[in-house]
N, C-alpha and C positions, 0 to 999 in steps of 0.2 A: 504494500500500500504506500503510494507516494504522498509526501506531505508538501503542500505549497508553502514556501518559506517567505512569500511576500507579506508585507504588513496588511492587516484586514482592510485598512482604508484604501489601499491600492486595488485590492480585489473588488471592493464596493465601487470604486471609481470606474473600473473596467466594466462592471455589470451595468452601471448607469449609462456609460457611453454606448454599450451594445444596445440597450433599450432605446436610446435616442436615435441611433441609426436605424433600428427596426421601425420605429414610429415614423421617421422621416420617409422611409421606403413605402410604408402603408399609405401615408398621406399623399405621396407622389402618385402612387397607383390609383388612388381614389380620384385625384384631379384628372389624370389621364382618362379614366373611365367616364367621368362627368363631361369632359370636353368631347369625347368620342360620341356620347349620346346626343349632345347638342349638334355636332357636325352631321351625324346621321339624320337627325330630324331636318336640318337645313337642306341637306342633299335630297331628301325624299320630297320636300315641299318647295323646291327651288323653282320649278316650272309653273307652279300655280299661285294664284293670289291666295294668301293665307287667310282663312275665315277667322272670325273672332274667337271661336271655340279653340282653334288651333293656336292662335296667338297666346292664349292663356297657358296652353300646354308648353309652348316654347318659352314663355316667361318663367315657368316653373323650372325648366331645364337650365336656363340662364342663372336663376337664383341658386340652384343646386351646385352648379359649377362655381359660382361666386363663393359659396360657403366652403367648398372643397379647396378653392384657391386660398381663402383666408386661413383655413386650418393648416395648410401646407406652409404658408408664409410665416405664421406664428411658430410652427414647429421648427422651421429653419432658423428663425431669429432666436429661439430658445437655445439653439446650439451655437450661436455666435455668427451665423451667416446672415448678414444684415442687408445685402444688396439683392433686391427682388427682380431687378431688370433681367438677370440671367434666366429666371423662371419664365418670365413673360415671353422672352425670345425662344427659349428651348421648347416650351410647351405650346407656343404660338397662341397665347391666350388672347381672345378677342377683347377689344376695348370695353364693350358692354359688360363683360364678365368682370373685368378689372374694376369698373365703376361700382358694381354691386357687391364687391368682396367685403365681407364683414357686416353686411346689412342683415338684420333679422327680419323675417317676414312679419307683417303686421298681424297681431293676434286678433282673431275674430271675436267680437263681443257676443255673449250669450243672448240669444233672441234676435240678433241682427240678421237681416236677410239681404 
């Protein structure tokens, strides 16, 4: 049985860094998936005028991508990566998604129609 001779604080730091990297990867994949769903929607409806019902569905996709972007940016900043321009270029994030990043959807009031 081998014994790790590193101080416990070093072992803990290693575990924390591993979890940060794992979380960063998950957030990146979530952003990629949200952007892919938005692009697929746009490609499927590019040739036609989008009816109001479909505009609402598209708006939901934009908001989901904005939330995924926000979570990814926050996770990166927590690890010390402060420049988000790289994300915007690498993932080709549309401006409308960037503008809604971090916005929480309005809560509906009970009884409101």
